[in-house]
C-alpha positions in Angstrom: -146.0 -71.2 -99.4 -143.9 -68.1 -98.2 -142.5 -67.7 -94.7 -143.4 -65.3 -91.8 -140.9 -63.2 -89.9 -140.4 -62.8 -86.3 -142.6 -59.8 -86.0 -145.4 -61.5 -87.5 -145.1 -64.6 -85.3 -145.2 -62.2 -82.3 -148.2 -60.6 -83.6 -150.1 -63.8 -84.2 -149.1 -65.2 -80.7 -150.2 -61.8 -79.0 -153.6 -62.0 -80.9 -154.3 -65.7 -80.3 -153.0 -66.5 -76.9 -155.5 -65.0 -74.4 -154.2 -64.1 -71.1 -154.7 -66.3 -68.1 -156.1 -63.5 -65.9 -159.7 -63.1 -66.5 -159.3 -59.3 -65.7 -156.8 -58.9 -68.3 -157.8 -56.9 -71.5 -157.8 -59.9 -73.6 -159.6 -62.3 -71.3 -162.2 -59.8 -70.4 -162.8 -58.9 -74.0 -163.3 -62.5 -74.8 -165.9 -63.2 -72.2 -167.8 -60.1 -72.6 -168.1 -60.4 -76.4 -169.0 -64.2 -76.1 -171.9 -63.7 -73.8 -173.2 -60.8 -75.9 -172.9 -62.8 -79.1 -174.6 -65.7 -77.3 -177.6 -63.5 -76.5 -177.6 -62.2 -79.9 -177.5 -65.5 -81.5 -180.1 -66.9 -79.2 -182.4 -64.0 -79.8 -181.9 -64.4 -83.6 -182.7 -68.1 -83.6 -185.8 -67.6 -81.4 -186.9 -64.8 -83.7 -186.0 -66.8 -86.7 -183.9 -63.7 -87.9 -181.0 -64.6 -90.4 -179.6 -61.0 -90.0 -179.5 -61.1 -86.4 -177.8 -64.5 -86.3 -175.2 -63.1 -88.8 -174.5 -60.2 -86.5 -173.7 -62.8 -83.5 -171.4 -64.5 -86.0 -169.3 -61.3 -86.5 -169.2 -60.7 -82.8 -168.3 -63.9 -81.6 -164.6 -64.4 -80.5 -164.6 -68.2 -80.4 -162.3 -68.2 -83.6 -159.4 -66.7 -81.5 -158.9 -69.6 -79.0 -159.5 -72.1 -81.7 -156.8 -70.7 -84.1 -154.8 -70.2 -80.8 -155.0 -74.1 -80.3 -153.7 -74.7 -83.8 -150.9 -72.1 -83.3 -149.9 -73.8 -79.9 -150.0 -77.2 -81.6 -147.6 -76.1 -84.2 -145.4 -74.5 -81.7 -145.7 -77.6 -79.3 -146.5 -75.1 -76.6 -148.3 -77.3 -74.1 -149.5 -74.7 -71.7 -151.1 -72.6 -74.4 -152.6 -75.6 -76.0 -154.3 -76.5 -72.6 -155.3 -72.9 -72.1 -156.8 -72.4 -75.5 -158.6 -75.7 -75.6 -160.1 -74.9 -72.2 -161.2 -71.5 -73.5 -163.0 -73.1 -76.4 -164.5 -75.7 -74.1 -165.6 -73.2 -71.4 -166.7 -70.8 -74.1 -168.9 -73.5 -75.7 -170.3 -74.4 -72.4 -171.2 -70.8 -71.7 -173.0 -70.2 -75.0 -175.0 -73.4 -74.6 -175.9 -72.2 -71.0 -177.2 -68.8 -72.4 -179.2 -70.8 -75.1 -180.9 -72.8 -72.4 -181.8 -70.0 -70.3 -183.4 -68.2 -73.3 -185.2 -71.5 -74.1 -186.7 -71.7 -70.5 -187.9 -68.1 -71.1 -189.4 -68.4 -74.3 -190.5 -72.0 -74.2 -192.5 -72.0 -77.6 -195.4 -74.4 -77.8 -194.0 -76.1 -81.1 -190.5 -76.5 -79.5 -188.9 -74.6 -82.4 -190.3 -77.2 -84.9 -191.1 -74.7 -87.4 -188.0 -72.5 -86.9 -185.7 -72.3 -90.0 -182.6 -71.3 -87.9 -182.9 -74.4 -86.0 -183.8 -76.8 -88.6 -180.6 -75.6 -90.8 -178.2 -76.8 -88.0 -179.7 -80.0 -86.9 -178.8 -82.1 -90.0 -174.9 -81.5 -90.4 -173.5 -83.4 -93.4 -170.3 -84.1 -95.1 -170.3 -81.1 -97.1 -170.4 -79.0 -94.0 -167.0 -80.4 -93.2 -165.6 -79.6 -96.6 -166.9 -75.9 -96.1 -165.4 -75.7 -92.8 -162.1 -77.0 -93.9 -162.1 -74.3 -96.7 -163.2 -71.5 -94.5 -160.8 -72.6 -91.8 -157.9 -72.3 -94.2 -159.1 -68.9 -95.2 -159.2 -67.8 -91.7 -155.6 -69.0 -90.9 -154.3 -67.5 -94.2 -155.8 -64.2 -93.4 -154.2 -64.3 -90.0 -150.7 -65.1 -91.5 -151.2 -62.5 -94.4 -152.1 -59.1 -93.1 -152.7 -57.9 -96.6 -155.9 -60.0 -96.8 -157.2 -59.6 -93.2 -160.3 -57.9 -94.6 -161.5 -61.4 -95.4 -161.8 -62.2 -91.5 -165.4 -60.8 -91.2 -166.5 -63.0 -94.1 -164.7 -66.0 -92.4 -166.6 -65.1 -89.3 -169.9 -65.3 -91.1 -169.0 -68.6 -93.0 -167.6 -70.6 -90.0 -170.8 -70.7 -87.8 -169.6 -71.2 -84.3 -171.9 -69.6 -81.7 -175.3 -70.1 -83.6 -175.1 -73.9 -83.5 -174.2 -73.7 -79.6 -177.2 -71.5 -79.1 -179.3 -73.8 -80.9 -178.0 -76.7 -78.7 -179.1 -74.8 -75.5 -182.5 -73.9 -77.0 -183.1 -77.5 -78.0 -182.0 -78.9 -74.8 -184.5 -76.6 -72.9 -187.3 -78.0 -74.9 -186.0 -81.5 -74.5 -185.1 -82.2 -78.1 -181.9 -84.1 -77.1 -181.3 -85.8 -80.4 -181.4 -82.5 -82.3 -179.3 -80.8 -79.8 -176.6 -83.3 -80.2 -176.7 -82.8 -84.0 -176.1 -79.0 -83.7 -173.4 -79.6 -81.2 -171.8 -81.9 -83.7 -171.8 -78.9 -86.3 -169.9 -76.9 -83.8 -167.4 -79.8 -83.3 -167.0 -80.1 -87.1 -166.2 -76.4 -87.4 -163.8 -76.6 -84.5 -161.9 -79.8 -85.8 -161.7 -78.0 -89.4 -160.2 -74.7 -88.2 -157.7 -76.7 -85.9 -156.6 -79.0 -88.7 -156.4 -76.3 -91.5 -154.9 -73.7 -89.2 -152.3 -76.3 -88.1 -151.3 -77.0 -91.8 -151.2 -73.4 -92.8 -149.0 -72.4 -89.8 -146.6 -75.2 -90.8 -146.5 -74.4 -94.4 -145.6 -70.6 -93.4 -142.8 -71.9 -91.2 -144.2 -70.1 -88.1 -142.0 -72.2 -85.9 -138.9 -70.8 -87.3 -140.3 -67.2 -87.0 -141.4 -67.9 -83.5 -137.9 -68.9 -82.4 -136.7 -65.6 -83.8 -139.2 -63.8 -81.8 -138.2 -65.6 -78.6 -141.4 -67.5 -78.2 -141.7 -70.8 -76.4 -141.1 -73.7 -79.2 -140.9 -77.4 -78.3 -140.3 -80.3 -80.3 -142.8 -81.1 -82.8 -143.9 -84.6 -83.4 -145.5 -86.2 -86.4 -148.2 -87.7 -83.7 -149.4 -84.4 -83.5 -150.5 -84.3 -87.1 -152.0 -87.8 -86.8 -153.9 -86.8 -83.8 -155.5 -83.8 -85.5 -156.3 -86.0 -88.7 -157.9 -88.6 -86.4 -160.1 -85.9 -84.8 -161.4 -84.9 -88.3 -161.9 -88.3 -89.3 -163.8 -88.9 -86.0 -166.4 -86.2 -86.9 -166.5 -87.2 -90.6 -167.9 -90.6 -89.7 -171.3 -89.3 -88.1 -171.5 -86.6 -90.9 -171.2 -89.1 -93.6 -174.0 -91.2 -91.9 -176.0 -87.9 -91.7 -175.4 -87.3 -95.4 -176.7 -90.6 -96.2 -179.7 -90.2 -93.9 -180.6 -86.8 -95.3 -180.5 -88.3 -98.9 -182.7 -91.1 -97.9 -185.2 -88.8 -96.1 -185.2 -86.5 -99.3 -186.1 -89.5 -101.5 -188.9 -90.5 -98.9 -190.4 -87.2 -98.8 -190.4 -87.0 -102.7 -192.0 -90.3 -102.8 -194.6 -89.6 -100.1 -195.6 -86.2 -101.6 -197.8 -87.6 -104.7 -199.4 -90.0 -102.4 -200.5 -87.4 -99.9 -201.7 -85.3 -102.4 -204.0 -87.9 -104.0 -205.1 -88.9 -100.4 -206.1 -85.2 -99.3 -207.8 -84.4 -102.9 -210.3 -87.1 -102.2 -211.5 -85.2 -99.1 -211.0 -81.8 -100.6 -208.2 -81.1 -98.2 -204.9 -79.4 -98.9 -201.4 -80.6 -98.2 -199.4 -77.8 -96.4 -196.1 -79.6 -96.4 -194.3 -83.1 -96.8 -191.0 -83.8 -95.1 -189.2 -86.7 -93.7 -186.7 -86.9 -90.7 -184.8 -89.9 -89.7 -187.0 -92.4 -91.8 -190.4 -90.7 -90.5 -192.7 -89.1 -92.9 -194.0 -85.7 -91.6 -197.0 -84.5 -93.4 -199.1 -81.2 -92.5 -202.6 -80.9 -93.9 -205.3 -78.3 -93.7 -209.0 -78.1 -94.5 -212.6 -78.1 -93.2 -214.3 -80.9 -91.4 -214.7 -83.8 -91.9 -211.3 -84.7 -91.8 -209.7 -87.4 -94.1 -209.0 -90.8 -92.4 -205.3 -91.0 -91.3 -205.6 -94.9 -91.8 -206.4 -94.4 -95.5 -203.1 -92.4 -95.9 -201.1 -95.0 -94.0 -202.5 -97.7 -96.3 -201.7 -95.6 -99.4 -198.1 -95.4 -98.2 -197.9 -99.0 -97.6 -199.1 -99.7 -101.2 -196.4 -97.2 -102.7 -193.7 -99.3 -101.0 -193.2 -97.2 -97.8 -194.6 -99.6 -95.3 -191.2 -99.2 -93.4 -191.6 -95.7 -92.5 -193.4 -94.2 -89.6 -196.0 -91.4 -90.4 -196.7 -88.3 -88.4 -199.9 -86.6 -89.8 -200.5 -83.1 -88.5 -204.0 -81.5 -89.0 -203.1 -77.8 -88.9 -205.4 -76.3 -86.2 -206.4 -79.9 -85.2 -204.8 -83.3 -83.8 -201.6 -85.0 -84.7 -201.9 -88.6 -85.6 -198.9 -91.0 -85.3 -199.3 -94.0 -87.7 -196.6 -96.5 -87.0 -194.9 -98.6 -89.7 -196.4 -102.0 -90.4 -199.7 -101.0 -88.3 -203.2 -100.5 -89.9 -204.2 -98.2 -87.0 -203.1 -94.7 -86.0 -203.1 -92.9 -82.5 -203.7 -89.4 -81.6 -200.8 -87.6 -79.7 -198.9 -84.3 -79.4 -196.5 -83.6 -82.3 -193.2 -85.2 -82.3 -190.3 -82.9 -82.7 -187.4 -85.0 -82.2 
Protein backbone atom coordinates (compact mmCIF):
# COMPACT_ATOMS: atom_id res chain seq x y z
CA UNK A 1 0.00 0.00 0.00
CA UNK A 2 0.92 3.66 -0.33
CA UNK A 3 1.36 6.25 2.37
CA UNK A 4 -0.76 9.28 3.14
CA UNK A 5 0.76 12.67 3.92
CA UNK A 6 0.17 14.99 6.87
CA UNK A 7 -2.48 16.99 5.01
CA UNK A 8 -4.46 13.82 4.26
CA UNK A 9 -4.22 12.71 7.88
CA UNK A 10 -5.51 16.06 9.04
CA UNK A 11 -8.36 15.90 6.50
CA UNK A 12 -9.35 12.43 7.68
CA UNK A 13 -9.32 13.44 11.33
CA UNK A 14 -11.37 16.57 10.64
CA UNK A 15 -13.97 14.59 8.68
CA UNK A 16 -14.25 11.62 11.06
CA UNK A 17 -13.86 13.11 14.53
CA UNK A 18 -17.12 14.86 15.40
CA UNK A 19 -16.88 17.74 17.87
CA UNK A 20 -17.97 17.19 21.46
CA UNK A 21 -20.26 20.24 21.62
CA UNK A 22 -23.65 19.21 20.23
CA UNK A 23 -24.14 22.77 18.96
CA UNK A 24 -21.04 22.56 16.77
CA UNK A 25 -21.52 22.25 12.99
CA UNK A 26 -20.29 18.64 12.84
CA UNK A 27 -22.34 17.43 15.80
CA UNK A 28 -25.55 19.19 14.80
CA UNK A 29 -25.17 17.95 11.24
CA UNK A 30 -24.73 14.38 12.48
CA UNK A 31 -27.81 14.35 14.70
CA UNK A 32 -30.09 16.17 12.29
CA UNK A 33 -29.16 13.90 9.39
CA UNK A 34 -29.43 10.82 11.60
CA UNK A 35 -32.94 11.62 12.79
CA UNK A 36 -34.08 12.44 9.27
CA UNK A 37 -32.50 9.25 7.92
CA UNK A 38 -34.26 7.30 10.67
CA UNK A 39 -37.64 8.71 9.69
CA UNK A 40 -36.96 8.05 6.00
CA UNK A 41 -35.80 4.49 6.69
CA UNK A 42 -38.74 3.77 8.98
CA UNK A 43 -41.21 5.14 6.46
CA UNK A 44 -39.54 3.16 3.69
CA UNK A 45 -39.76 -0.06 5.68
CA UNK A 46 -43.39 0.55 6.67
CA UNK A 47 -44.26 1.31 3.06
CA UNK A 48 -42.13 -1.60 1.83
CA UNK A 49 -40.36 0.82 -0.52
CA UNK A 50 -36.83 -0.14 -1.58
CA UNK A 51 -36.19 3.25 -3.17
CA UNK A 52 -37.07 5.10 0.04
CA UNK A 53 -34.86 2.82 2.12
CA UNK A 54 -31.96 3.42 -0.27
CA UNK A 55 -32.49 7.16 0.19
CA UNK A 56 -32.13 6.71 3.94
CA UNK A 57 -28.88 4.79 3.43
CA UNK A 58 -27.38 7.69 1.49
CA UNK A 59 -28.48 10.33 4.00
CA UNK A 60 -27.44 8.37 7.12
CA UNK A 61 -24.21 9.69 8.73
CA UNK A 62 -23.42 6.67 10.93
CA UNK A 63 -20.46 5.67 8.78
CA UNK A 64 -18.57 8.73 10.04
CA UNK A 65 -18.25 7.81 13.75
CA UNK A 66 -17.74 4.14 12.89
CA UNK A 67 -14.74 4.93 10.69
CA UNK A 68 -13.78 7.52 13.29
CA UNK A 69 -13.57 4.69 15.83
CA UNK A 70 -11.23 2.79 13.50
CA UNK A 71 -9.02 5.84 12.98
CA UNK A 72 -8.91 6.56 16.71
CA UNK A 73 -7.92 2.93 17.39
CA UNK A 74 -5.07 3.21 14.89
CA UNK A 75 -3.89 6.47 16.43
CA UNK A 76 -4.36 5.01 19.95
CA UNK A 77 -6.31 8.18 20.73
CA UNK A 78 -8.44 7.02 23.65
CA UNK A 79 -10.64 10.15 24.01
CA UNK A 80 -11.68 9.93 20.36
CA UNK A 81 -12.19 6.16 20.61
CA UNK A 82 -14.63 6.70 23.46
CA UNK A 83 -16.26 9.69 21.77
CA UNK A 84 -16.76 7.93 18.43
CA UNK A 85 -17.97 4.69 20.03
CA UNK A 86 -20.51 6.60 22.14
CA UNK A 87 -21.75 8.40 19.04
CA UNK A 88 -22.27 5.05 17.30
CA UNK A 89 -24.09 3.64 20.32
CA UNK A 90 -26.15 6.77 20.93
CA UNK A 91 -26.99 7.06 17.26
CA UNK A 92 -28.10 3.42 17.13
CA UNK A 93 -30.37 3.91 20.15
CA UNK A 94 -31.86 7.04 18.56
CA UNK A 95 -32.69 5.20 15.33
CA UNK A 96 -34.28 2.31 17.24
CA UNK A 97 -36.40 4.77 19.24
CA UNK A 98 -37.62 6.46 16.04
CA UNK A 99 -38.47 3.04 14.64
CA UNK A 100 -40.40 2.13 17.79
CA UNK A 101 -42.34 5.39 17.60
CA UNK A 102 -43.30 4.72 13.97
CA UNK A 103 -44.22 1.16 14.88
CA UNK A 104 -46.58 2.33 17.61
CA UNK A 105 -48.17 4.84 15.22
CA UNK A 106 -48.65 2.37 12.36
CA UNK A 107 -49.18 -0.88 14.31
CA UNK A 108 -50.05 -3.10 11.30
CA UNK A 109 -52.37 -6.06 11.98
CA UNK A 110 -49.90 -8.55 10.49
CA UNK A 111 -46.97 -7.20 12.56
CA UNK A 112 -44.93 -6.70 9.34
CA UNK A 113 -45.14 -10.43 8.55
CA UNK A 114 -45.50 -9.81 4.83
CA UNK A 115 -43.04 -6.90 4.57
CA UNK A 116 -40.08 -7.67 2.30
CA UNK A 117 -37.92 -4.92 3.82
CA UNK A 118 -38.32 -6.55 7.22
CA UNK A 119 -37.90 -10.16 6.10
CA UNK A 120 -34.66 -9.34 4.27
CA UNK A 121 -33.08 -8.04 7.49
CA UNK A 122 -34.05 -10.63 10.08
CA UNK A 123 -31.99 -13.58 8.83
CA UNK A 124 -28.35 -12.40 8.84
CA UNK A 125 -25.88 -14.95 7.52
CA UNK A 126 -22.14 -15.38 7.27
CA UNK A 127 -22.22 -14.06 3.70
CA UNK A 128 -23.46 -10.74 5.13
CA UNK A 129 -20.23 -10.50 7.14
CA UNK A 130 -18.12 -11.13 4.04
CA UNK A 131 -20.04 -8.47 2.12
CA UNK A 132 -19.66 -6.03 5.02
CA UNK A 133 -15.91 -6.64 5.21
CA UNK A 134 -15.52 -5.93 1.50
CA UNK A 135 -17.74 -2.85 1.65
CA UNK A 136 -16.00 -1.53 4.75
CA UNK A 137 -12.66 -1.89 2.98
CA UNK A 138 -13.94 0.16 0.06
CA UNK A 139 -15.23 2.83 2.43
CA UNK A 140 -11.91 3.19 4.24
CA UNK A 141 -10.01 3.06 0.94
CA UNK A 142 -12.20 5.80 -0.54
CA UNK A 143 -11.57 7.95 2.53
CA UNK A 144 -7.80 7.57 2.22
CA UNK A 145 -7.78 8.01 -1.55
CA UNK A 146 -9.56 11.20 -2.54
CA UNK A 147 -9.34 10.19 -6.20
CA UNK A 148 -11.96 7.47 -5.62
CA UNK A 149 -14.24 9.37 -3.22
CA UNK A 150 -17.03 9.02 -5.81
CA UNK A 151 -17.42 5.46 -4.50
CA UNK A 152 -18.71 6.64 -1.12
CA UNK A 153 -22.41 6.88 -2.15
CA UNK A 154 -22.21 3.29 -3.34
CA UNK A 155 -20.63 2.29 -0.04
CA UNK A 156 -23.47 3.99 1.85
CA UNK A 157 -25.98 1.93 -0.12
CA UNK A 158 -24.09 -1.35 0.16
CA UNK A 159 -23.39 -1.13 3.89
CA UNK A 160 -26.83 -1.08 5.50
CA UNK A 161 -26.66 0.73 8.85
CA UNK A 162 -29.83 2.69 9.57
CA UNK A 163 -32.44 0.35 7.95
CA UNK A 164 -31.65 -2.65 10.22
CA UNK A 165 -31.93 -0.38 13.26
CA UNK A 166 -35.24 1.02 12.01
CA UNK A 167 -36.46 -2.55 11.54
CA UNK A 168 -35.33 -3.36 15.07
CA UNK A 169 -37.43 -0.52 16.48
CA UNK A 170 -40.47 -1.43 14.38
CA UNK A 171 -40.31 -5.07 15.45
CA UNK A 172 -39.90 -4.18 19.11
CA UNK A 173 -43.07 -2.09 18.82
CA UNK A 174 -45.02 -5.15 17.58
CA UNK A 175 -43.39 -7.49 20.13
CA UNK A 176 -41.32 -9.50 17.65
CA UNK A 177 -38.32 -9.49 19.95
CA UNK A 178 -36.41 -12.42 18.42
CA UNK A 179 -36.54 -10.92 14.93
CA UNK A 180 -35.64 -7.50 16.38
CA UNK A 181 -32.51 -9.08 17.80
CA UNK A 182 -31.66 -10.56 14.41
CA UNK A 183 -31.87 -7.20 12.65
CA UNK A 184 -29.76 -5.66 15.43
CA UNK A 185 -27.20 -8.42 14.80
CA UNK A 186 -27.04 -7.36 11.15
CA UNK A 187 -26.21 -3.82 12.24
CA UNK A 188 -23.57 -5.07 14.68
CA UNK A 189 -22.06 -7.17 11.90
CA UNK A 190 -21.71 -4.15 9.65
CA UNK A 191 -20.19 -2.04 12.43
CA UNK A 192 -17.65 -4.73 13.35
CA UNK A 193 -16.69 -5.16 9.69
CA UNK A 194 -16.21 -1.43 9.10
CA UNK A 195 -14.07 -1.00 12.22
CA UNK A 196 -11.96 -4.06 11.39
CA UNK A 197 -11.33 -3.21 7.75
CA UNK A 198 -10.91 0.49 8.49
CA UNK A 199 -8.25 -0.32 11.08
CA UNK A 200 -6.33 -2.49 8.64
CA UNK A 201 -6.55 0.01 5.78
CA UNK A 202 -5.41 2.92 7.97
CA UNK A 203 -2.50 0.87 9.27
CA UNK A 204 -1.58 -0.21 5.75
CA UNK A 205 -1.47 3.41 4.59
CA UNK A 206 0.71 4.39 7.59
CA UNK A 207 -1.74 6.94 8.87
CA UNK A 208 0.05 7.02 12.23
CA UNK A 209 3.20 8.47 10.70
CA UNK A 210 1.21 11.06 8.75
CA UNK A 211 -0.79 11.97 11.87
CA UNK A 212 2.41 12.70 13.78
CA UNK A 213 3.47 15.03 11.00
CA UNK A 214 0.09 16.76 11.20
CA UNK A 215 0.47 17.31 14.94
CA UNK A 216 -2.36 14.95 15.91
CA UNK A 217 -2.38 13.02 19.16
CA UNK A 218 -0.80 9.61 18.51
CA UNK A 219 -0.42 7.09 21.33
CA UNK A 220 1.38 3.78 21.58
CA UNK A 221 -0.30 1.19 19.36
CA UNK A 222 -0.42 -2.33 20.80
CA UNK A 223 -1.04 -5.64 19.12
CA UNK A 224 -3.87 -6.34 21.55
CA UNK A 225 -5.89 -3.70 19.70
CA UNK A 226 -5.86 -5.87 16.59
CA UNK A 227 -6.63 -8.91 18.71
CA UNK A 228 -9.63 -7.15 20.23
CA UNK A 229 -10.92 -6.08 16.81
CA UNK A 230 -10.50 -9.60 15.44
CA UNK A 231 -12.26 -11.02 18.51
CA UNK A 232 -15.28 -8.78 17.90
CA UNK A 233 -15.49 -9.94 14.28
CA UNK A 234 -15.29 -13.57 15.37
CA UNK A 235 -17.90 -12.90 18.03
CA UNK A 236 -20.46 -11.78 15.46
CA UNK A 237 -19.38 -14.54 13.07
CA UNK A 238 -20.58 -17.25 15.47
CA UNK A 239 -24.31 -16.38 15.41
CA UNK A 240 -24.04 -15.57 11.70
CA UNK A 241 -22.68 -19.06 11.04
CA UNK A 242 -25.50 -20.53 13.09
CA UNK A 243 -27.94 -18.38 11.14
CA UNK A 244 -26.50 -19.58 7.84
CA UNK A 245 -27.00 -23.19 8.88
CA UNK A 246 -30.53 -22.41 10.07
CA UNK A 247 -31.43 -20.66 6.82
CA UNK A 248 -30.11 -23.58 4.77
CA UNK A 249 -32.09 -26.02 6.90
CA UNK A 250 -35.26 -23.94 6.57
CA UNK A 251 -34.89 -23.74 2.80
CA UNK A 252 -34.54 -27.50 2.57
CA UNK A 253 -37.54 -27.94 4.84
CA UNK A 254 -39.67 -25.59 2.72
CA UNK A 255 -38.59 -27.38 -0.47
CA UNK A 256 -39.60 -30.75 1.00
CA UNK A 257 -42.91 -29.45 2.39
CA UNK A 258 -44.00 -27.77 -0.86
CA UNK A 259 -44.96 -30.88 -2.88
CA UNK A 260 -46.68 -32.43 0.16
CA UNK A 261 -48.76 -29.28 0.64
CA UNK A 262 -49.64 -29.12 -3.05
CA UNK A 263 -51.00 -32.69 -3.02
CA UNK A 264 -52.96 -32.00 0.17
CA UNK A 265 -54.52 -28.81 -1.22
CA UNK A 266 -55.35 -30.37 -4.60
CA UNK A 267 -57.53 -32.97 -2.92
CA UNK A 268 -59.88 -30.21 -1.77
CA UNK A 269 -59.53 -27.98 -4.84
CA UNK A 270 -57.63 -25.43 -2.75
CA UNK A 271 -54.50 -23.53 -3.80
CA UNK A 272 -51.20 -23.08 -2.01
CA UNK A 273 -50.30 -19.40 -1.89
CA UNK A 274 -46.87 -19.82 -0.30
CA UNK A 275 -44.69 -22.34 1.49
CA UNK A 276 -41.89 -21.16 3.73
CA UNK A 277 -39.98 -22.29 6.80
CA UNK A 278 -38.57 -20.23 9.66
CA UNK A 279 -36.61 -21.54 12.62
CA UNK A 280 -37.74 -25.08 11.84
CA UNK A 281 -41.44 -24.17 11.53
CA UNK A 282 -43.25 -24.86 8.26
CA UNK A 283 -45.35 -21.83 7.26
CA UNK A 284 -48.04 -22.46 4.65
CA UNK A 285 -50.61 -20.00 3.28
CA UNK A 286 -53.56 -21.56 1.47
CA UNK A 287 -56.64 -20.08 -0.19
CA UNK A 288 -59.90 -21.42 -1.59
CA UNK A 289 -63.62 -21.74 -1.03
CA UNK A 290 -65.34 -23.69 1.78
CA UNK A 291 -65.25 -26.37 2.88
CA UNK A 292 -61.66 -26.05 4.00
CA UNK A 293 -59.35 -29.06 3.88
CA UNK A 294 -58.48 -30.66 7.21
CA UNK A 295 -55.26 -29.29 8.75
CA UNK A 296 -54.73 -32.59 10.54
CA UNK A 297 -54.53 -34.31 7.15
CA UNK A 298 -51.64 -32.03 6.16
CA UNK A 299 -49.97 -32.65 9.52
CA UNK A 300 -50.20 -36.40 8.93
CA UNK A 301 -48.87 -36.05 5.37
CA UNK A 302 -45.85 -34.10 6.58
CA UNK A 303 -45.21 -36.74 9.23
CA UNK A 304 -45.24 -39.49 6.61
CA UNK A 305 -42.81 -37.46 4.48
CA UNK A 306 -40.27 -37.40 7.31
CA UNK A 307 -41.06 -33.94 8.73
CA UNK A 308 -42.61 -35.07 12.01
CA UNK A 309 -40.10 -32.91 13.97
CA UNK A 310 -41.28 -29.66 12.35
CA UNK A 311 -44.13 -27.57 13.72
CA UNK A 312 -46.72 -26.41 11.19
CA UNK A 313 -48.45 -23.06 10.90
CA UNK A 314 -51.28 -23.19 8.38
CA UNK A 315 -52.89 -19.89 7.51
CA UNK A 316 -56.12 -19.87 5.54
CA UNK A 317 -56.14 -16.58 3.62
CA UNK A 318 -59.19 -14.68 4.80
CA UNK A 319 -59.81 -17.29 7.48
CA UNK A 320 -58.24 -18.88 10.51
CA UNK A 321 -54.72 -19.83 11.39
CA UNK A 322 -54.06 -23.37 12.57
CA UNK A 323 -51.06 -24.42 14.65
CA UNK A 324 -50.11 -28.07 14.38
CA UNK A 325 -47.33 -28.97 16.77
CA UNK A 326 -44.72 -31.59 15.94
CA UNK A 327 -45.52 -35.13 17.05
CA UNK A 328 -49.16 -34.22 17.65
CA UNK A 329 -52.20 -35.55 15.74
CA UNK A 330 -54.28 -32.46 16.56
CA UNK A 331 -54.22 -28.81 15.52
CA UNK A 332 -55.36 -25.72 17.38
CA UNK A 333 -56.81 -22.47 16.05
CA UNK A 334 -54.88 -19.35 17.02
CA UNK A 335 -53.56 -16.06 15.79
CA UNK A 336 -50.74 -16.22 13.25
CA UNK A 337 -47.29 -16.48 14.75
CA UNK A 338 -44.85 -13.91 13.44
CA UNK A 339 -41.70 -14.51 15.39
